[in-house]
C-alpha angles and dihedrals in degrees: 000000000000121000107233091208095059129083112241135222118191118200122195114198143156113246092232108124097231091056099033095053095077090044092054091046092052093047089057092049092048092054090048093048098047120006089185092069117094112220120205118192120197117191144126117293089260088075094066096087094050092044092050089055094051091044089053090050091049089050092050094046103035107016137260094285090061091048090052090061089072112086125186132212127187118226125207122241138033127314119244093262094044091051093046095050096059125109110275094028127095104264135181090285089066090056102034098069133097105287095235117155094264092046093048092049089050093049096045091047090063095043093116088061089056096049094038108026098159124092116246090256093049091048093054092046091053091043090056091049090050087052091049094052092044089053092049095048099037092200126202090218131018126205122196126194111234101243095046096094098177090059093043090052094047095049094047094049097041113127127235091034114250128187114276139152139191122244117202134179088208133100135256091263095067092060107024105056095086090056095054118105118243099027095269091172085079101047110015112031119055115236112248120274092016099104087219112150127252121273092031108252114244094247092053098049093093090051092049090050090050092051091050091051091050090051093048093049091048092052098041095046097040113143088194090060093046092050090051093050092048092049091048090053091050097045106027105028134272125286099042114140117221111229122194130154086277089067093051095078107300096114101007137356111285122262115282113279098037118114126184128206112204130195093234142067136213095261093059099041135064113288117269131189092216132033101197117235091235089066127084109196102203099176121236111345101205131169120250111252130200120242113276088236088063097040097044116359094184092052090047090057091048093050089051091062094077150326109310138203112215116204119190121151096189136256098300101053121087126177130233120193094266094053092044092049092057090052093046092053090048091055090045088060091046094051091048092050092047095054094089096035137082086270096061090129094050117155134199132209110186123186102211115173107188133218111251094227094070099081124258106002098184098085144355101287128118114006091355093063090086091065091057092044092056094053097026099128094051092043090051089051090049090241092122124053119184112188137164094219138022117203095207122077114261089243091056088062094042094052093047091094093235102085111097098176135023114209105196144150097252097258115160095245094047093046095048095043090055090049092052090050094047095240125147115235141220108200129203104184121190109172150008118346092354088091089057091055091052088053091048092053090056095040091051092045095238103112152339138271098229101186104049095130098032097047134178086027129023142249127219099241096048093045092047090051091051093048093048093047092052097043107027109011128108091263096047096099091047090052090052091049092048093047091050091049090055091047090056089054092049107040123183112293098005095115097047090045090054091051091050090048091055092050091049090051088058089047091053091048093244095121113025125177091243089069102033121149128294122271 
């Protein structure tokens, strides 16, 4: 039940982890900043597990009264990821392929199905449920996650206008390019998923221009978009403006009144001449994580035995024997090279979820025996742990003080958590904006893209080279220094606190959507 004496914030979000992570982080910061604010979270039922975890953490850290200020509401329909992963829609397979010219054209041609994966009927059904929950809660401020188009559309078209803001796990680049002078999205900044370098090499500028034109044509001529607009007009009334992530700055600055908080800041992104006034760069918005000694005492003791490499390629990457073998040989090379170095006691914890089709996946028998054979001496010494699941949050491991390298897929959360913890990175990107994060790691001097030639997978020699450069190479100490400098600029909690501050400003009436920044 709502408390009529409390001010209310209503947050609409997809339950998909990559999007929900910044929402959960911001919820925690809001409760910490003002326990008298009631926070309502509307999402698909799949959010309940993640919400329960953050509510438990709020209860442990701030008390049960603070936890009771968080209210949950189930929305009908599919999340963005669930809708996108259906037959007939562009799914991860359309992204996770070698970004050759034919593959890029194919992927960009279905871009509208990525940014608007619901059918027109589903969109209207979700819109109406968003409207229902908003009417029940009657919030003072509304927050919409950037991929949840039904909520974006509802908030933008709400009359009379009420304060609202967008919350995005993305970077400045996704929203600022259209505001840059001289159309640098064509000739300077690589289009997402292309694996083109930054800045775009002279010989690849025509290709980058071509990709941008393909994307623009796909968006502007989308029949999916037109069907959705027509159905909205029929069912919800004429004059409503459809808002997706495309309308938040991808092709042009968003409509007046829309503001976007991003989980990034100018010092950890590519350089831009203009940071648009509609953007609020918060810095990394990361979730609070319990100490590893609390989450997993045995693992905490193991980590304390020596410097450790932590490999986690995210929730969407599974390993078959061939992929795992390439990684194992790369680490074999690293361990051999480290024997006579200051990292002679190097350890590895590798989260390796396996595909079910590769025989027994519970141990190292059958085809999986080769993985153990390659790293047998270190496994026998308990210096290598290969597991399909780690109970503790990734950030709990990273902030332990014992992780010396994060091997990740270039997801926004993984990249920014490593930055906040001052840890150099080896990145193995496989899709979408993950390539951009690999480029950022190299541009910022905090890591290596270790699969540039083998993309979207990896090869042992290239991965080994990247690992050795980051941990043992002549620039290794400089990478550590640079990573630690960035961590000092982005201390734990600063980004989520900034996001909470912006929401509270709206709540206090100091920054209403009617007077949002210039475009």
